[in-house]
DSSP file (Angstrom, degrees, kcal/mol; ACC not computed):
  #  RESIDUE AA STRUCTURE BP1 BP2  ACC     N-H-->O    O-->H-N    N-H-->O    O-->H-N    TCO  KAPPA ALPHA  PHI   PSI    X-CA   Y-CA   Z-CA
    1    1 A M     >        0   0    0      0, 0.0     4,-2.5     0, 0.0     5,-0.2   0.000 360.0 360.0 360.0 -47.2   31.4   28.1   95.6
    2    2 A H  H  >  +     0   0    0      1,-0.2     4,-1.7     2,-0.2    33,-0.0   0.877 360.0  52.0 -64.3 -37.2   34.5   26.3   96.9
    3    3 A R  H  4 S+     0   0    0      1,-0.2     4,-0.4     2,-0.2    -1,-0.2   0.916 112.4  45.8 -64.4 -42.0   35.5   25.2   93.4
    4    4 A D  H >4 S+     0   0    0      1,-0.2     3,-1.2     2,-0.2    -2,-0.2   0.878 110.0  55.2 -66.3 -37.8   35.2   28.8   92.1
    5    5 A A  H >< S+     0   0    0     -4,-2.5     3,-2.2     1,-0.3     4,-0.3   0.825  93.6  68.5 -66.3 -31.6   37.1   30.1   95.1
    6    6 A T  G >< S+     0   0    0     -4,-1.7     3,-1.3     1,-0.3    -1,-0.3   0.693  81.1  76.9 -65.1 -15.8   40.1   27.9   94.5
    7    7 A R  G <  S+     0   0    0     -3,-1.2    -1,-0.3    -4,-0.4    -2,-0.2   0.683  84.3  66.7 -65.4 -14.9   40.8   29.9   91.3
    8    8 A L  G X  S+     0   0    0     -3,-2.2     3,-2.2    -4,-0.2    16,-0.3   0.755  75.1 104.1 -75.7 -24.1   42.3   32.5   93.6
    9    9 A I  T <  S+     0   0    0     -3,-1.3    16,-0.2    -4,-0.3     3,-0.1  -0.395  87.6  18.9 -64.1 129.4   45.1   30.3   94.7
   10   10 A G  T 3  S+     0   0    0     14,-3.0    -1,-0.3     1,-0.3     2,-0.2   0.288  93.3 131.5  93.2  -8.6   48.3   31.4   93.0
   11   11 A K    <   -     0   0    0     -3,-2.2    13,-2.6    13,-0.1    -1,-0.3  -0.532  61.5-115.0 -77.5 142.0   47.0   34.9   92.1
   12   12 A E  E     -A   23   0A   0     55,-0.4    57,-3.1    11,-0.2     2,-0.5  -0.512  26.8-142.5 -72.5 144.8   49.2   37.9   93.0
   13   13 A V  E     -Ab  22  69A   0      9,-3.1     8,-3.2    55,-0.2     9,-1.2  -0.948  15.4-166.0-115.8 128.0   47.7   40.2   95.6
   14   14 A Y  E     -Ab  20  70A   0     55,-3.0    57,-2.7    -2,-0.5     6,-0.2  -0.897  16.5-126.9-117.0 142.7   48.1   44.0   95.3
   15   15 A T    >   -     0   0    0      4,-2.6     3,-2.1    -2,-0.4    57,-0.1  -0.255  39.9 -96.3 -74.2 169.3   47.6   46.7   97.9
   16   16 A P  T 3  S+     0   0    0      0, 0.0    -1,-0.1     0, 0.0    56,-0.0   0.751 127.4  56.1 -59.8 -22.9   45.3   49.7   97.2
   17   17 A R  T 3  S-     0   0    0      2,-0.1    -2,-0.0     0, 0.0    -3,-0.0   0.369 123.0-105.0 -91.2   4.6   48.5   51.6   96.3
   18   18 A G  S <  S+     0   0    0     -3,-2.1     2,-0.4     1,-0.3    52,-0.0   0.596  71.4 142.8  87.2  11.5   49.5   49.0   93.7
   19   19 A R        -     0   0    0      1,-0.1    -4,-2.6    26,-0.0     2,-0.6  -0.690  57.4-114.3 -86.8 137.3   52.3   47.3   95.6
   20   20 A L  E     +A   14   0A   0     -2,-0.4    -6,-0.2    -6,-0.2    25,-0.1  -0.583  34.0 179.4 -69.6 117.1   52.6   43.6   95.2
   21   21 A L  E     -     0   0A   0     -8,-3.2    24,-2.0    -2,-0.6     2,-0.3   0.857  50.2 -83.2 -86.5 -40.6   51.9   42.1   98.7
   22   22 A G  E     -AC  13  44A   0     -9,-1.2    -9,-3.1    22,-0.2     2,-0.4  -0.972  49.2 -64.0 166.0-155.4   52.3   38.5   97.8
   23   23 A E  E     -A   12   0A   0     20,-0.7    19,-0.5    -2,-0.3    20,-0.4  -0.987  44.3-108.1-132.6 137.7   50.6   35.5   96.3
   24   24 A V        +     0   0    0    -13,-2.6   -14,-3.0    -2,-0.4    17,-0.2  -0.482  38.8 169.3 -65.1 122.0   47.5   33.6   97.5
   25   25 A S        -     0   0    0     15,-3.1     2,-0.3     1,-0.3    16,-0.2   0.625  63.4  -4.2-107.4 -20.2   48.7   30.2   98.8
   26   26 A N  E     -E   40   0B   0     14,-1.5    14,-2.8   -18,-0.1     2,-0.4  -0.976  64.1-120.5-162.7 168.6   45.5   29.1  100.5
   27   27 A L  E     -E   39   0B   0     -2,-0.3     2,-0.6    12,-0.2    12,-0.2  -0.906  12.5-139.4-119.1 147.9   42.0   30.1  101.4
   28   28 A I  E     -E   38   0B   0     10,-2.9     9,-3.4    -2,-0.4    10,-1.7  -0.943  31.1-164.1-103.9 115.8   40.3   30.4  104.8
   29   29 A L  E     -E   36   0B   0     -2,-0.6     2,-0.8     7,-0.2     7,-0.2  -0.790  23.6-149.5-107.1 144.1   36.7   29.0  104.4
   30   30 A D  E  >> -E   35   0B   0      5,-3.1     5,-1.8    -2,-0.3     4,-0.9  -0.898  18.0-176.3-104.8  98.0   33.7   29.4  106.6
   31   31 A L  T  45S+     0   0    0     -2,-0.8    -1,-0.1     1,-0.2     5,-0.0   0.793  78.0  58.2 -69.8 -28.8   32.0   26.1  105.8
   32   32 A D  T  45S+     0   0    0      1,-0.2    -1,-0.2    -3,-0.1    -2,-0.0   0.902 118.2  31.6 -66.4 -40.3   28.9   26.9  107.9
   33   33 A L  T  45S-     0   0    0     -3,-0.2    -2,-0.2     2,-0.2    -1,-0.2   0.455 105.8-128.6 -96.3  -1.9   28.2   30.1  105.9
   34   34 A N  T  <5 +     0   0    0     -4,-0.9     2,-0.3     1,-0.2    -3,-0.2   0.936  67.1 114.5  55.2  52.8   29.6   28.6  102.7
   35   35 A K  E   <S-E   30   0B   0     -5,-1.8    -5,-3.1   -34,-0.0     2,-0.5  -0.971  74.1 -99.4-147.3 160.9   31.9   31.6  102.0
   36   36 A V  E     -E   29   0B   0     -2,-0.3    -7,-0.2    -7,-0.2     3,-0.1  -0.721  32.2-178.0 -79.8 127.0   35.5   32.6  101.7
   37   37 A D  E     -     0   0B   0     -9,-3.4    22,-2.1    -2,-0.5    23,-0.4   0.719  60.8 -13.0 -98.7 -27.3   36.5   34.2  105.0
   38   38 A G  E     -EF  28  58B   0    -10,-1.7   -10,-2.9    20,-0.3     2,-0.4  -0.991  54.9-120.5-165.6 164.7   40.1   35.1  104.1
   39   39 A I  E     -EF  27  57B   0     18,-2.6    18,-3.0    -2,-0.3     2,-0.5  -0.969  27.8-144.6-115.9 134.8   43.1   34.7  101.8
   40   40 A F  E     -EF  26  56B   0    -14,-2.8   -15,-3.1    -2,-0.4   -14,-1.5  -0.854  12.8-171.7-105.1 128.8   46.3   33.3  103.2
   41   41 A L  E     - F   0  55B   0     14,-2.9    14,-2.3    -2,-0.5   -17,-0.2  -0.979   7.0-171.3-118.0 119.7   49.7   34.5  101.9
   42   42 A D  S    S+     0   0    0     -2,-0.5     2,-0.4   -19,-0.5    12,-0.2   0.568  78.2  39.9 -92.3  -6.6   52.7   32.5  103.1
   43   43 A W  S    S+     0   0    0    -20,-0.4   -20,-0.7    12,-0.1     2,-0.3  -0.995  72.8 178.2-134.9 136.2   55.2   35.0  101.7
   44   44 A T  B     -C   22   0A   0      8,-0.7   -22,-0.2    -2,-0.4   -23,-0.1  -0.913  41.0 -82.6-135.3 162.4   54.8   38.7  101.8
   45   45 A D    >>  -     0   0    0    -24,-2.0     4,-2.5    -2,-0.3     3,-2.1  -0.477  32.8-143.8 -64.1 122.4   56.7   41.8  100.7
   46   46 A P  T 34 S+     0   0    0      0, 0.0     5,-0.2     0, 0.0    -1,-0.2   0.663  99.4  64.5 -66.4 -13.9   59.2   42.6  103.5
   47   47 A G  T 34 S+     0   0    0      1,-0.1     3,-0.1     3,-0.1    -2,-0.1   0.594 115.9  28.2 -80.1 -11.1   58.6   46.3  102.8
   48   48 A L  T <4 S+     0   0    0     -3,-2.1    30,-2.2     1,-0.3     2,-0.4   0.645 125.7  39.9-116.2 -29.8   55.0   45.9  103.9
   49   49 A V  B >< S-h   78   0C   0     -4,-2.5     3,-2.1    28,-0.2    -1,-0.3  -0.986  88.6-110.0-131.9 124.1   55.2   43.0  106.4
   50   50 A E  G >  S-     0   0    0     28,-3.2     3,-1.9    -2,-0.4    -3,-0.1  -0.221  99.7  -4.7 -52.7 131.7   57.9   42.5  109.0
   51   51 A D  G 3  S-     0   0    0      1,-0.3    -1,-0.3    -5,-0.2     3,-0.1   0.686 113.4 -85.3  56.9  22.1   60.2   39.5  108.2
   52   52 A S  G <  S-     0   0    0     -3,-2.1    -8,-0.7    -7,-0.2    -1,-0.3   0.804  74.1-179.3  52.8  31.4   57.9   38.6  105.2
   53   53 A M    <   -     0   0    0     -3,-1.9    -1,-0.1   -10,-0.1   -10,-0.1  -0.184  32.2 -95.6 -64.5 156.3   55.7   36.7  107.7
   54   54 A A        -     0   0    0    -12,-0.2     2,-0.3    -3,-0.1   -12,-0.2  -0.381  44.4-166.2 -68.3 146.8   52.6   34.9  106.5
   55   55 A V  E     -F   41   0B   0    -14,-2.3   -14,-2.9    -3,-0.1     2,-0.6  -0.977  22.6-142.8-136.7 151.2   49.3   36.8  106.8
   56   56 A N  E     -Fg  40  88B   0     31,-2.8    33,-2.1    -2,-0.3   -16,-0.2  -0.963  23.7-158.4-108.8 111.5   45.6   36.0  106.6
   57   57 A V  E     -F   39   0B   0    -18,-3.0   -18,-2.6    -2,-0.6     5,-0.1  -0.805  23.5-114.1 -94.3 125.9   43.9   38.9  104.9
   58   58 A P  E >   -F   38   0B   0      0, 0.0     3,-2.0     0, 0.0   -20,-0.3  -0.318  18.6-132.3 -57.6 136.4   40.1   39.2  105.5
   59   59 A Y  G >  S+     0   0    0    -22,-2.1     3,-2.0     1,-0.3   -21,-0.2   0.785 103.1  71.5 -63.9 -25.5   38.2   38.5  102.3
   60   60 A R  G 3  S+     0   0    0    -23,-0.4    -1,-0.3     1,-0.3   -22,-0.1   0.697  90.2  62.3 -63.5 -16.4   36.1   41.6  103.0
   61   61 A W  G <  S+     0   0    0     -3,-2.0    11,-3.9    11,-0.1    12,-0.8   0.562  79.7 104.5 -82.9  -9.0   39.3   43.6  102.2
   62   62 A V  E <   +D   71   0A   0     -3,-2.0     9,-0.3     9,-0.3     3,-0.1  -0.612  43.9 178.8 -77.2 124.1   39.2   42.2   98.6
   63   63 A Q  E     -     0   0A   0      7,-3.0     2,-0.3    -2,-0.5     8,-0.2   0.860  67.8  -2.5 -89.2 -43.4   38.0   44.8   96.1
   64   64 A A  E     -D   70   0A   0      6,-1.8     6,-2.8     2,-0.0     2,-0.4  -0.996  55.0-163.3-150.8 148.8   38.4   42.8   93.0
   65   65 A A  E     +D   69   0A   0     -2,-0.3     4,-0.2     4,-0.2     2,-0.1  -0.959  42.3 105.6-138.9 119.1   39.6   39.3   91.9
   66   66 A G  S    S-     0   0    0      2,-2.7     3,-0.0    -2,-0.4    -2,-0.0  -0.201  95.1 -10.1-149.2-114.8   40.4   38.4   88.4
   67   67 A D  S    S+     0   0    0     -2,-0.1   -55,-0.4   -56,-0.1     2,-0.3   0.814 142.9  11.4 -66.2 -29.5   43.8   37.9   86.9
   68   68 A V  S    S-     0   0    0    -57,-0.2    -2,-2.7   -54,-0.0     2,-0.5  -0.858  84.4-111.1-135.5 171.1   45.1   39.4   90.1
   69   69 A V  E     -bD  13  65A   0    -57,-3.1   -55,-3.0    -2,-0.3     2,-0.5  -0.945  27.8-162.4-109.0 125.5   43.6   40.2   93.5
   70   70 A L  E     -bD  14  64A   0     -6,-2.8    -7,-3.0    -2,-0.5    -6,-1.8  -0.932   9.4-144.7-110.6 126.2   43.2   43.9   94.4
   71   71 A L  E     - D   0  62A   0    -57,-2.7    -9,-0.3    -2,-0.5     3,-0.1  -0.643  11.4-157.1 -89.3 145.6   42.7   44.9   98.0
   72   72 A R  S    S+     0   0    0    -11,-3.9     2,-0.3    -2,-0.3   -10,-0.1   0.628  84.4  22.8 -88.4 -17.6   40.5   47.8   99.1
   73   73 A H        +     0   0    0    -12,-0.8    -1,-0.3     2,-0.0   -10,-0.0  -0.994  59.5 151.5-150.0 140.2   42.4   48.0  102.4
   74   74 A F        -     0   0    0     -2,-0.3   -17,-0.0    -3,-0.1   -59,-0.0  -0.843  45.0-105.8-162.8 136.9   45.8   47.0  103.8
   75   75 A P        -     0   0    0      0, 0.0     3,-0.2     0, 0.0    -2,-0.0  -0.187  26.5-120.6 -60.6 155.0   47.8   48.6  106.6
   76   76 A E  S    S+     0   0    0      1,-0.2     2,-0.3   -27,-0.0     0, 0.0   0.834  96.7   7.8 -63.0 -33.1   50.9   50.7  105.7
   77   77 A W        -     0   0    0      2,-0.0     2,-0.5   -28,-0.0    -1,-0.2  -0.981  63.6-155.6-153.5 136.1   53.1   48.3  107.8
   78   78 A V  B     -h   49   0C   0    -30,-2.2   -28,-3.2    -2,-0.3     2,-0.4  -0.972  16.3-173.1-116.8 123.9   52.4   45.1  109.6
   79   79 A S    >   -     0   0    0     -2,-0.5     3,-1.3   -30,-0.2     6,-0.2  -0.918  29.9-135.7-117.5 141.6   54.7   44.2  112.5
   80   80 A A  T 3  S+     0   0    0     -2,-0.4     7,-0.1     1,-0.3    -1,-0.1   0.769 107.6  55.0 -63.2 -25.3   54.8   40.9  114.4
   81   81 A G  T 3  S+     0   0    0      5,-0.1    -1,-0.3     3,-0.0     2,-0.2   0.533  78.8 113.5 -88.0  -6.9   55.0   43.0  117.6
   82   82 A D    <   -     0   0    0     -3,-1.3    -4,-0.0     3,-0.3     0, 0.0  -0.469  57.6-151.7 -67.1 131.4   51.8   45.0  117.0
   83   83 A E  S    S+     0   0    0     -2,-0.2    -1,-0.2     1,-0.2     3,-0.1   0.870  96.5  41.8 -70.0 -35.5   49.1   44.2  119.5
   84   84 A D  S    S+     0   0    0      1,-0.2     2,-0.5    -3,-0.0    -1,-0.2   0.652 114.9  52.9 -87.4 -15.5   46.4   45.1  117.0
   85   85 A T        +     0   0    0     -6,-0.2    -3,-0.3     2,-0.0    -1,-0.2  -0.945  63.5 152.2-128.9 112.1   47.9   43.4  114.0
   86   86 A H        -     0   0    0      2,-0.8    -5,-0.1    -2,-0.5    -6,-0.1  -0.469  68.1 -67.4-118.7-167.4   49.1   39.9  114.0
   87   87 A A  S    S+     0   0    0     -2,-0.2   -31,-2.8     1,-0.1     2,-0.7   0.822 128.9  59.7 -57.7 -30.9   49.4   37.3  111.3
   88   88 A T  B      g   56   0B   0    -33,-0.2    -2,-0.8     1,-0.1   -31,-0.1  -0.899 360.0 360.0 -97.9 115.3   45.6   37.3  111.1
   89   89 A L              0   0    0    -33,-2.1    -1,-0.1    -2,-0.7   -32,-0.1   0.452 360.0 360.0 -85.9 360.0   44.7   40.8  110.2
């Protein structure tokens, strides 16, 4: 599983509306359950994420992964000051 999951690193990530969010730089793995828990983007579109801060997107938000990663969900705006939305979404 982990070897297959590493193919996601370097893939562009798009929001449900087709906007480029960023590029997968790392994976968050749950080794106990042997699954991908999240995708980590260390640069993001400043039009979607305040100050282009890094985000960890829950893998359950991924709709499809192939040549690119397409999300089924992403907030309209992510702010560092939001209580409900931090670098880990």
